[in-house]
C-alpha positions in Angstrom: 55.8 -22.5 -7.8 58.6 -24.9 -8.7 59.1 -28.0 -6.6 56.9 -26.3 -3.9 59.6 -23.7 -3.5 58.6 -20.1 -3.2 62.1 -19.1 -4.6 64.1 -21.6 -6.6 67.9 -21.8 -6.7 68.2 -19.4 -9.6 65.6 -16.9 -8.4 66.6 -13.5 -7.1 64.1 -11.8 -4.7 63.8 -8.0 -4.8 66.6 -6.3 -2.9 64.7 -5.3 0.3 63.4 -8.9 0.7 66.8 -10.3 -0.2 68.3 -8.4 2.8 65.6 -9.7 5.2 66.0 -13.3 4.0 69.8 -13.1 4.3 69.4 -11.8 7.9 67.3 -14.8 8.6 70.0 -17.2 7.3 72.6 -15.4 9.4 70.5 -15.7 12.5 69.8 -19.4 11.8 73.6 -20.2 11.7 74.6 -17.7 14.4 74.2 -19.8 17.6 76.4 -22.7 16.3 78.9 -20.4 14.6 79.7 -18.4 17.8 79.6 -21.6 20.0 82.6 -23.2 18.4 85.2 -20.6 19.3 83.6 -20.2 22.8 83.8 -24.0 23.4 87.5 -24.2 22.5 88.3 -21.3 24.8 88.6 -18.4 22.4 85.4 -16.3 22.9 87.2 -13.2 21.7 87.4 -14.8 18.3 83.6 -14.9 17.7 83.8 -12.0 15.1 86.6 -14.0 13.3 84.4 -17.1 13.2 81.6 -15.1 11.6 84.0 -13.5 9.1 85.3 -17.0 8.3 81.8 -18.3 7.7 81.2 -15.5 5.2 84.5 -16.0 3.3 84.1 -19.8 3.3 80.6 -19.6 2.0 81.6 -17.4 -0.9 84.4 -19.8 -1.8 82.0 -22.7 -1.6 79.5 -21.0 -3.9 82.2 -20.2 -6.5 83.3 -23.8 -6.6 79.7 -25.1 -6.9 78.8 -22.6 -9.6 76.1 -21.0 -7.4 73.9 -24.1 -7.6 74.0 -25.3 -4.0 72.1 -23.0 -1.6 73.7 -23.6 1.8 76.0 -21.7 4.2 79.2 -23.3 5.5 80.4 -22.3 8.9 82.3 -23.5 12.1 82.1 -27.2 12.4 81.4 -29.1 15.6 83.0 -32.2 14.2 86.5 -30.6 14.5 86.1 -29.6 18.2 88.4 -32.5 19.4 91.0 -31.9 16.7 90.9 -28.1 17.5 91.7 -28.9 21.1 94.8 -30.7 19.9 95.8 -27.9 17.5 95.2 -25.2 20.2 98.2 -26.6 22.1 100.4 -25.2 19.2 98.7 -21.9 18.8 97.1 -20.3 15.8 99.7 -21.9 13.5 98.5 -25.3 14.7 94.9 -24.4 13.9 95.8 -23.2 10.4 97.9 -26.3 9.7 95.0 -28.6 10.9 92.5 -26.8 8.7 94.7 -27.0 5.7 95.2 -30.8 6.2 91.4 -31.3 6.6 90.7 -29.3 3.5 93.3 -31.2 1.5 91.6 -34.5 2.4 88.5 -33.1 0.6 90.6 -32.0 -2.3 92.1 -35.4 -2.7 88.7 -37.1 -2.5 87.5 -34.7 -5.2 90.4 -35.7 -7.5 89.6 -39.4 -6.9 85.9 -38.8 -7.8 86.9 -36.8 -10.9 88.7 -39.9 -12.3 86.7 -42.7 -10.7 83.2 -41.1 -10.7 80.6 -41.2 -7.9 79.2 -44.7 -8.3 81.5 -46.1 -5.6 80.3 -43.5 -3.2 76.6 -44.4 -3.9 77.5 -48.1 -3.3 79.4 -47.3 -0.1 76.7 -45.0 1.3 73.2 -45.8 -0.1 70.0 -44.3 1.3 69.9 -47.0 4.0 73.0 -45.4 5.5 72.5 -41.7 4.5 68.9 -41.6 5.8 69.5 -42.6 9.4 72.8 -40.6 9.5 70.9 -37.4 8.6 68.2 -38.2 11.1 70.9 -38.9 13.7 72.5 -35.4 13.1 69.2 -33.8 14.0 68.5 -36.1 16.9 72.0 -35.7 18.4 71.5 -32.0 18.5 68.2 -32.3 20.4 69.9 -32.4 23.8 71.7 -29.1 23.0 68.5 -27.4 21.9 66.6 -28.6 24.9 69.4 -27.6 27.2 69.4 -24.1 25.8 65.6 -23.6 25.8 65.4 -23.8 29.6 68.5 -21.7 30.2 68.7 -18.0 31.0 71.7 -15.9 29.9 71.6 -13.4 32.8 74.6 -12.8 35.1 73.7 -15.5 37.6 72.7 -18.0 34.8 70.0 -19.2 37.2 71.5 -22.7 37.4 70.6 -25.0 34.6 66.8 -24.6 34.6 64.6 -21.5 34.4 60.9 -21.8 33.9 60.7 -18.2 32.6 63.4 -18.9 30.1 61.4 -22.0 29.0 58.3 -19.8 28.5 60.3 -17.3 26.3 61.8 -20.2 24.3 58.3 -21.8 23.7 56.9 -18.4 22.7 59.8 -18.2 20.1 59.0 -21.8 18.9 55.2 -21.1 18.6 55.8 -17.9 16.8 58.0 -19.6 14.3 55.5 -22.4 13.5 52.6 -20.0 13.3 54.4 -17.8 10.9 55.5 -20.8 8.8 52.1 -22.5 8.7 49.7 -19.6 8.2 48.7 -19.0 4.6 47.4 -15.4 4.7 50.7 -13.5 4.8 53.3 -14.8 2.4 56.1 -12.5 3.8 55.7 -14.1 7.2 56.2 -17.5 5.8 59.6 -16.4 4.4 61.0 -14.8 7.7 59.6 -17.0 10.5 62.9 -17.1 12.4 63.4 -13.3 12.4 59.8 -12.8 13.7 60.3 -15.7 16.2 63.6 -14.4 17.6 62.1 -10.9 17.8 59.1 -12.1 19.7 61.2 -14.2 22.1 63.8 -11.5 22.6 61.1 -8.8 23.3 59.4 -11.1 25.9 62.8 -11.9 27.5 63.7 -8.2 27.6 60.5 -7.4 29.5 61.2 -10.1 32.1 64.9 -9.0 32.3 64.0 -5.3 32.8 61.7 -6.3 35.7 64.5 -8.6 37.1 67.2 -5.9 37.0 64.8 -3.3 38.3 63.5 -5.4 41.2 66.9 -7.2 41.6 65.3 -10.6 41.1 67.9 -12.9 39.6 65.5 -15.5 38.4 64.0 -12.9 35.9 67.3 -11.8 34.4 66.9 -13.8 31.2 69.2 -11.6 29.0 72.8 -10.7 29.8 73.4 -7.2 28.3 77.0 -7.1 29.5 78.5 -7.7 26.0 76.8 -4.5 24.9 78.1 -2.6 27.9 81.6 -3.9 27.4 81.5 -2.9 23.7 81.2 0.8 24.7 83.1 1.2 28.0 86.2 -0.5 29.5 86.6 -2.0 33.0 87.2 1.5 34.4 84.1 2.9 32.8 85.8 4.9 30.1 84.5 5.1 26.5 86.6 2.7 24.4 86.6 5.0 21.3 86.2 4.2 17.6 86.4 0.4 18.3 82.9 0.7 19.9 81.6 1.0 16.4 84.2 -0.5 14.0 86.8 -3.1 14.8 88.6 -5.8 12.8 88.4 -9.4 13.9 91.6 -11.0 15.2 91.6 -13.7 12.5 94.0 -16.6 12.6 96.4 -15.6 9.9 97.4 -12.3 11.6 97.7 -14.1 15.0 99.8 -16.9 13.5 102.2 -14.3 11.9 102.6 -12.7 15.4 103.5 -16.1 16.8 106.2 -16.6 14.1 107.6 -13.1 14.7 107.7 -13.2 18.5 108.5 -17.0 18.8 105.7 -17.6 21.3 101.9 -18.0 21.5 99.7 -15.1 22.5 97.8 -14.5 25.7 94.4 -15.6 24.2 95.9 -19.0 23.4 97.5 -19.3 26.8 94.2 -18.5 28.5 92.6 -21.4 26.7 95.6 -23.8 27.1 98.3 -22.7 29.6 100.7 -25.4 28.3 100.5 -24.2 24.7 103.8 -23.8 22.7 104.7 -22.8 19.2 104.4 -25.5 16.5 107.0 -28.2 16.4 107.7 -31.2 14.2 106.2 -33.5 16.8 103.2 -31.2 17.1 102.7 -31.4 13.3 102.4 -35.1 13.7 99.9 -34.8 16.4 97.8 -32.4 14.3 97.9 -34.9 11.3 96.6 -37.7 13.6 93.9 -35.4 15.0 92.5 -33.9 11.8 92.9 -36.4 8.9 90.8 -39.2 10.4 88.0 -36.8 11.4 88.1 -35.2 7.9 87.6 -38.6 6.3 84.5 -39.2 8.5 83.1 -35.7 7.9 83.2 -36.6 4.2 80.2 -38.9 4.9 78.4 -36.1 6.7 79.1 -33.9 3.7 77.3 -36.4 1.4 74.4 -36.7 3.9 74.0 -32.9 4.0 73.9 -32.6 0.2 71.5 -35.5 -0.2 69.3 -33.9 2.3 69.4 -30.5 0.6 68.9 -32.1 -2.8 65.7 -33.8 -1.5 64.4 -30.4 -0.4 65.1 -28.6 -3.7 64.4 -31.7 -5.8 67.8 -31.8 -7.4 70.6 -34.3 -7.3 73.5 -32.3 -6.0 75.8 -35.4 -5.7 75.6 -37.0 -9.1 74.0 -34.2 -11.0 74.9 -30.5 -10.9 77.1 -29.2 -9.3 78.2 -32.7 -8.5 80.1 -34.2 -5.5 83.5 -33.2 -6.9 82.6 -29.5 -6.9 80.8 -29.6 -3.5 83.9 -31.3 -1.9 86.3 -28.8 -3.5 84.1 -25.9 -2.3 83.8 -27.3 1.2 87.5 -28.1 1.5 88.9 -24.9 0.0 86.2 -22.9 1.7 87.1 -24.4 5.0 90.8 -23.5 4.6 89.9 -20.0 3.6 87.4 -19.7 6.4 90.0 -20.8 9.0 92.9 -18.6 7.7 90.7 -15.5 7.7 88.6 -16.7 10.6 89.4 -19.2 13.2 87.6 -22.6 12.7 87.3 -25.2 9.9 83.9 -25.0 8.2 81.3 -27.4 7.0 77.9 -27.3 5.4 75.3 -26.3 8.1 72.2 -28.3 8.9 70.7 -25.1 10.3 71.0 -23.4 6.9 69.4 -26.5 5.2 66.6 -26.4 7.7 66.0 -22.7 7.0 65.7 -23.5 3.3 63.3 -26.4 4.1 61.0 -24.3 6.4 60.9 -21.1 4.4 60.9 -22.8 0.9 63.4 -20.2 -0.1 66.3 -21.9 -2.0 67.6 -18.8 -3.7 71.3 -19.0 -3.8 71.3 -15.1 -4.0 70.0 -15.2 -0.4 73.0 -17.4 0.6 75.5 -15.2 -1.1 74.0 -12.1 0.5 74.1 -13.8 3.9 77.8 -14.5 3.3 78.5 -10.8 2.5 76.5 -9.8 5.5 78.6 -12.1 7.8 81.8 -10.4 6.5 80.4 -6.9 7.0 78.8 -7.6 10.4 82.1 -9.1 11.8 83.6 -5.5 11.6 80.6 -3.8 13.2 81.2 -4.0 16.9 77.7 -3.1 18.3 75.9 -5.7 16.1 78.4 -8.4 17.2 77.8 -7.4 20.8 74.0 -7.4 20.2 74.0 -10.9 18.7 75.8 -12.2 21.7 73.0 -10.9 23.9 70.4 -13.2 22.3 69.5 -15.5 25.2 70.0 -19.2 25.1 66.3 -19.9 25.5 65.4 -18.0 22.4 67.9 -19.7 20.2 66.8 -23.0 21.8 63.2 -22.3 20.6 64.5 -21.7 17.1 66.7 -24.8 17.1 63.7 -26.9 18.2 62.4 -26.4 14.7 65.7 -26.4 12.8 67.0 -29.6 14.4 63.7 -31.3 14.0 63.6 -30.6 10.3 67.1 -32.1 10.0 65.9 -35.3 11.7 62.6 -35.5 9.7 64.4 -35.0 6.4 66.6 -38.0 7.2 63.5 -40.1 8.1 61.9 -39.2 4.8 64.8 -41.0 3.0 63.5 -44.2 4.6 60.8 -44.4 1.9 63.5 -45.6 -0.4 64.5 -48.4 2.1 62.9 -51.8 2.5 63.1 -52.4 6.2 61.6 -55.9 5.8 65.1 -56.8 4.5 67.3 -57.8 7.5 70.3 -56.3 5.9 68.7 -52.9 5.9 67.1 -53.4 9.3 70.5 -54.2 11.0 72.2 -51.3 9.2 69.7 -48.7 10.4 69.6 -50.2 13.9 73.4 -50.0 14.2 73.5 -46.4 13.1 70.6 -45.1 15.3 71.5 -47.0 18.5 75.2 -46.3 18.3 74.6 -42.6 17.5 71.9 -41.9 20.0 73.7 -44.0 22.6 76.8 -41.8 22.2 79.3 -44.4 21.1 82.6 -42.6 20.3 86.0 -43.9 19.2 88.9 -42.6 21.3 92.2 -43.3 19.7 95.2 -43.0 22.1 98.3 -41.4 20.6 100.4 -40.4 23.5 101.5 -42.4 26.6 103.2 -40.9 29.7 106.9 -42.0 29.7 107.2 -41.4 33.5 105.1 -40.9 36.6 103.4 -37.5 37.0 103.4 -36.2 40.5 101.3 -33.6 42.1 100.9 -31.8 45.5 98.2 -32.4 48.0 97.5 -31.4 51.6 98.2 -34.2 54.1 95.3 -35.8 56.1 96.2 -33.8 59.2 96.3 -30.6 57.2 99.7 -29.7 58.6 101.9 -30.2 55.5 101.9 -30.6 51.7 102.8 -34.0 50.4 103.7 -35.3 46.9 101.1 -37.7 45.4 101.0 -39.8 42.3 98.6 -38.2 39.8 99.2 -40.4 36.7 101.5 -43.4 36.6 103.9 -44.1 33.7 102.1 -45.9 30.8 98.9 -43.9 31.3 97.3 -42.6 28.1 97.0 -38.8 28.4 96.1 -37.8 24.8 93.4 -39.2 22.6 91.8 -38.4 19.3 88.0 -38.6 19.6 85.8 -39.6 16.7 82.4 -38.3 17.5 79.4 -40.5 18.0 77.8 -39.5 14.7 81.0 -40.4 12.8 81.3 -43.6 14.8 77.7 -44.6 14.0 78.3 -43.9 10.4 81.4 -46.0 10.3 79.6 -48.8 12.1 76.7 -48.6 9.6 79.0 -48.7 6.6 80.8 -51.7 8.0 77.6 -53.5 8.8 76.1 -52.9 5.4 79.3 -53.9 3.6 79.6 -57.2 5.6 75.9 -58.1 5.0 76.1 -57.1 1.4 79.1 -59.3 0.8 77.5 -62.2 2.6 74.3 -61.7 0.5 76.3 -61.7 -2.8 78.3 -64.8 -1.7 75.3 -66.9 -0.7 72.7 -65.4 -3.2 69.1 -64.9 -2.2 67.9 -68.4 -1.2 64.3 -68.7 -0.1 64.4 -71.2 2.7 60.8 -70.6 3.8 61.9 -68.3 6.7 60.2 -64.9 7.0 62.0 -62.2 5.0 61.7 -59.7 7.9 63.3 -60.1 11.3 60.4 -58.4 12.9 57.9 -60.5 11.1 59.7 -63.7 12.0 60.4 -62.9 15.6 57.3 -60.9 16.6 54.5 -61.9 14.2 55.2 -65.2 12.5 51.5 -65.7 11.6 51.0 -62.2 10.3 48.9 -61.4 7.3 50.7 -60.0 4.3 49.0 -57.4 2.2 49.0 -58.1 -1.6 47.5 -55.3 -3.6 44.0 -54.8 -2.2 43.7 -58.4 -1.0 44.8 -59.9 2.3 46.2 -63.4 2.1 46.9 -65.7 5.0 50.4 -67.0 4.8 49.6 -70.7 5.6 46.8 -70.6 3.0 49.2 -69.4 0.3 51.6 -72.2 1.2 48.8 -74.9 1.1 46.9 -73.7 -2.0 47.6 -76.0 -5.0 49.4 -74.2 -7.8 46.8 -75.4 -10.4 43.9 -74.2 -8.3 44.8 -70.7 -7.2 41.1 -69.6 -7.1 40.4 -71.9 -4.1 42.8 -70.0 -1.9 40.8 -68.1 0.8 40.8 -64.4 -0.2 38.9 -61.6 1.6 37.8 -58.9 -0.7 
């Protein structure tokens, strides 16, 4: 067993096992993949997002010479830019994805000529570690929000105890399968077994709920399956009930160019949407390029994290940062053109590798092929949409936790007794967990915006001022993780420059901020001995043996 991996990167499991392992990777990324198009208001594009994940992953694997076992899929980092691009239809989305991908390509070219040393200096473990931990911690709220949520028609408000029970059963099943040592096959597919157990339990409660008409027990919403086979009038939909092609962005963008207007799906998401204009192109540039530069740091963090799991240096070794950037950038462009959303490496996929100890790149490639095939099979797409929130929350409880822990493991390379490191880590964690985001205004109202309201007596409709001239009405939002990363880089750079300028001068003050502020008289461990700080200071240099030492 190499590097404690059951299957190493180059290993290829037998075909039946390969299919099962690939299904597990697909399920691991599914929740986040289908969430992005739903959040931006295009739920009908969920199959396209899954198709884009498959195509993007294959492109990524080709560029990385099949040496980096991770799936790339719909990126949450681009949610804010996508909202801007959506105002200009599918053409806006494609242009934004191309711009973001080109940022990665340019960075890859720079690294080709300048090397990666500057990247390591810019983002050492003291920055990468807390950033990776922060990615997992920032997702904790989403996982815990899902684990208590039912997916039935009434949604049962925001908290459902039965849903929590189903989610916890999923979680316990995953950890039992992962930790038991008797059945090797169970250790390789804990998520499939966990989701199956959680779904079966939720189905039992839901069947009782629908039979007895008890809303609280309706954990699963089977309406997507119903809609897949019959229309609103109850008629069979035909062949599309079994096979249907996704409405991917390229086809929809061509329709916009031919007809000269955006489609109904875009208008439903943004009623003010128009076709792409020169001014709109400028807005898209401002929205996507800054975020792509920040996601570059998250890209490095993901690959350092994955490298620590498989015990290989993916950044400075093989395949190298140049190739991973090209794969991510070009894969994101391809995934958007043939899908709907810009892609990035997935922490859920990395977590799946960490838990199952299956780093076989053949599994990742098979999962990508599977995503492409599944996106055309309507019943499976509908079935995946019926997996309740609470079950996926139980799975994400483990996945997001592994992301956070893998970042914390990088702290072993960091000396937190050094104030420079301590301040850097503190800045990243507190800014990220606290939700500090940067909102850059890029459009100001030139004139007052008026609206209509009912008068106080209710007898007439009057005009009221909604937004006065000079109000900022459009902003580019840099996420809290990206902001924390920028703050950490700046903090580390400032302190590093100060340290180089002044040099390390020992003025007798404690090295650690914590030791100086909290425990100025603390004992410091030296090898197997414990030496009192004052005794060390007072002991004569020529008589070291007289210093009080406790064996």
